C-alpha positions as CSV (number, residue, x, y, z in Angstrom):
1,M,37.0,19.6,28.4
2,R,37.3,20.0,24.7
3,I,39.8,18.2,22.5
4,A,41.2,20.3,19.7
5,G,39.8,19.4,16.3
6,V,37.2,16.9,17.7
7,P,33.5,17.8,17.5
8,S,31.6,17.9,20.8
9,L,27.9,17.1,20.4
10,A,25.3,18.4,22.8
11,F,21.5,18.2,22.3
12,T,19.8,21.5,23.1
13,R,16.2,20.1,22.6
14,P,14.9,16.8,21.3
15,G,15.9,16.5,17.7
16,D,18.5,19.3,17.7
17,V,22.2,18.7,17.4
18,R,24.7,21.2,18.6
19,V,28.2,21.0,17.1
20,V,31.1,22.6,18.8
21,I,34.5,22.4,17.1
22,A,37.6,23.9,18.8
23,I,40.7,24.3,16.7
24,G,43.5,26.2,18.4
25,N,42.1,29.4,19.7
26,S,39.1,29.4,17.4
27,T,35.7,27.8,18.3
28,L,32.9,27.0,15.9
29,D,29.6,26.6,17.7
30,R,26.5,25.7,15.7
31,C,23.1,24.3,16.4
32,Y,21.5,22.1,13.7
33,T,17.9,20.9,13.5
34,P,17.7,18.0,11.1
35,R,14.8,18.2,8.7
36,V,12.3,15.3,8.6
37,S,13.4,14.6,5.1
38,D,17.0,14.1,6.3
39,T,16.2,11.2,8.5
40,Y,14.2,8.0,8.4
41,S,12.0,7.3,11.3
42,L,10.6,4.1,12.5
43,N,7.3,5.1,11.0
44,D,9.0,5.5,7.6
45,R,10.3,1.9,7.9
46,A,6.9,0.6,9.1
47,I,4.9,2.1,6.3
48,A,7.5,1.0,3.7
49,F,7.4,-2.5,5.1
50,L,3.6,-2.5,5.0
51,R,3.7,-1.2,1.4
52,I,6.0,-3.9,0.3
53,A,4.2,-6.6,2.2
54,V,0.8,-5.6,0.6
55,G,2.7,-5.4,-2.8
56,V,3.9,-9.0,-2.3
57,F,0.4,-10.2,-1.6
58,F,-0.9,-8.5,-4.8
59,L,2.0,-9.9,-6.9
60,I,1.0,-13.4,-5.7
61,F,-2.7,-12.7,-6.3
62,G,-2.0,-11.4,-9.8
63,E,0.8,-13.8,-10.8
64,Y,-1.4,-16.9,-11.3
65,K,-4.0,-14.9,-13.1
66,V,-1.4,-13.3,-15.5
67,F,0.9,-16.2,-16.1
68,G,-1.8,-19.0,-16.0
69,S,-4.8,-19.4,-18.3
70,Q,-7.3,-21.1,-15.8
71,F,-8.6,-17.8,-14.3
72,A,-9.3,-15.8,-17.4
73,F,-9.8,-18.5,-20.0
74,G,-10.7,-21.6,-18.1
75,G,-13.8,-20.5,-16.2
76,G,-12.0,-19.6,-12.9
77,F,-13.4,-16.0,-12.9
78,Q,-16.9,-17.1,-13.8
79,F,-16.8,-19.7,-11.0
80,W,-16.1,-16.9,-8.4
81,I,-18.8,-14.6,-9.9
82,H,-21.4,-17.3,-9.7
83,K,-20.3,-18.0,-6.1
84,F,-20.7,-14.3,-5.3
85,L,-24.2,-14.4,-6.8
86,D,-25.2,-17.4,-4.7
87,G,-25.0,-15.4,-1.5
88,G,-22.1,-13.0,-1.2
89,A,-23.1,-10.0,-3.3
90,Y,-24.8,-7.0,-1.9
91,P,-28.3,-6.7,-3.5
92,F,-27.4,-3.6,-5.6
93,M,-24.4,-5.5,-7.1
94,V,-26.3,-8.5,-8.3
95,P,-27.6,-6.8,-11.5
96,V,-24.1,-5.5,-12.2
97,L,-22.6,-8.9,-11.8
98,R,-25.2,-10.6,-13.9
99,G,-25.8,-8.0,-16.6
100,F,-22.3,-6.6,-17.1
101,V,-19.6,-8.7,-15.5
102,L,-20.6,-12.1,-16.6
103,P,-21.2,-11.1,-20.3
104,H,-17.7,-9.5,-20.3
105,A,-16.0,-12.1,-18.1
106,T,-12.8,-12.7,-20.0
107,A,-12.0,-9.0,-20.4
108,I,-12.8,-8.3,-16.8
109,A,-10.8,-11.3,-15.6
110,L,-7.8,-10.1,-17.6
111,L,-8.2,-6.6,-16.1
112,A,-8.4,-8.0,-12.6
113,G,-5.3,-10.2,-13.1
114,Y,-3.2,-7.5,-14.7
115,G,-4.5,-4.9,-12.3
116,E,-3.6,-6.9,-9.3
117,F,-0.1,-7.6,-10.7
118,A,0.4,-3.9,-11.6
119,I,-0.7,-2.8,-8.1
120,G,1.7,-5.3,-6.5
121,L,4.6,-4.2,-8.7
122,A,4.0,-0.6,-8.0
123,L,3.9,-1.1,-4.3
124,C,6.9,-3.3,-4.1
125,L,9.0,-0.9,-6.2
126,G,7.5,2.2,-4.7
127,I,6.6,3.6,-8.1
128,L,3.3,5.4,-8.7
129,V,2.2,4.4,-5.2
130,R,-0.7,6.9,-5.0
131,P,-2.3,6.0,-8.3
132,A,-1.9,2.3,-7.5
133,S,-3.5,2.9,-4.1
134,V,-6.5,4.7,-5.7
135,A,-6.9,1.7,-8.0
136,G,-6.5,-0.7,-5.0
137,I,-9.2,1.1,-3.0
138,V,-11.7,1.0,-5.9
139,Y,-10.9,-2.7,-6.5
140,M,-11.2,-3.6,-2.8
141,L,-14.6,-1.8,-2.5
142,T,-15.8,-3.5,-5.7
143,L,-14.8,-6.9,-4.3
144,L,-16.3,-6.0,-0.9
145,F,-19.7,-5.2,-2.3
146,S,-19.5,-8.2,-4.7
147,S,-18.7,-10.8,-2.1
148,D,-18.9,-9.8,1.5
149,Y,-22.7,-9.3,2.1
150,P,-23.5,-10.8,5.5
151,G,-27.3,-10.9,4.9
152,A,-30.3,-8.6,5.3
153,H,-30.9,-9.4,8.9
154,A,-27.3,-9.5,10.1
155,P,-26.4,-7.3,13.1
156,F,-24.5,-4.1,12.1
157,W,-21.1,-5.4,13.4
158,Q,-21.3,-8.4,11.1
159,Y,-21.0,-6.1,8.1
160,F,-17.5,-5.2,9.3
161,G,-16.6,-8.7,10.2
162,A,-17.7,-10.1,6.8
163,S,-15.6,-7.4,5.0
164,L,-12.3,-8.0,6.7
165,S,-10.8,-9.8,3.7
166,H,-11.1,-6.6,1.7
167,S,-11.6,-3.7,4.1
168,V,-8.2,-4.3,5.7
169,F,-6.5,-4.0,2.3
170,A,-8.6,-0.9,1.6
171,V,-7.4,0.8,4.8
172,C,-3.8,-0.1,3.8
173,F,-4.3,1.5,0.4
174,L,-5.8,4.6,2.1
175,T,-2.7,4.8,4.3
176,F,-0.4,4.7,1.3
177,L,-2.6,7.3,-0.5
178,L,-2.4,9.7,2.5
179,G,1.1,9.0,3.7
180,E,4.6,9.0,2.1
181,S,5.2,5.3,1.9
182,E,7.7,5.6,-0.9
183,R,10.1,7.7,1.2
184,M,12.1,4.6,2.0
185,W,12.9,1.3,0.2
186,S,11.6,2.5,-3.1
187,Y,12.9,3.4,-6.6
188,A,12.2,7.1,-5.9
189,A,14.3,7.0,-2.7
190,W,17.1,5.1,-4.5
191,R,17.1,7.7,-7.3
192,K,17.2,10.6,-4.7
193,R,20.2,9.0,-2.9
194,R,22.1,8.6,-6.2
195,G,21.6,12.3,-6.8
């Protein structure tokens, strides 16, 4: 039974919406398939949540480096590089850390701090997510090879276990690079809704 002037919805197949409107003796019967861009799925929400969560981590990582002086100007960066050299760096990274990073420690510390903060800001706001993700992948791989070496005689699986602090973030950045994490809860989505 149809009520005049009231739409009747029926699903013809998953995702389709059939709208039937009866007004007087006239009937309008249309089938509408919503486009993916018209709706937000649970996956959109999940990837947006992950993007923002990783962004918050990077804001926290970068905040004390940008707004404090201990990391860049008080020896904090050099402390970590020496710690990496004492047993965490992959052998091919040792000459890079000694010959390039330590002589330019202040500049690289500032780059690391401002880079982390910029990545966090980009992810939280959903602005320039893909370029920030590329920078994040490069940064995580650099840290991984500088600090996560399990040793020459370690079993193969320990290379993965030792790298978890950086490889998990690298996989997140790869997900943001390949997906559309800025479709929801981002500046771009907000501008699109405002027209």
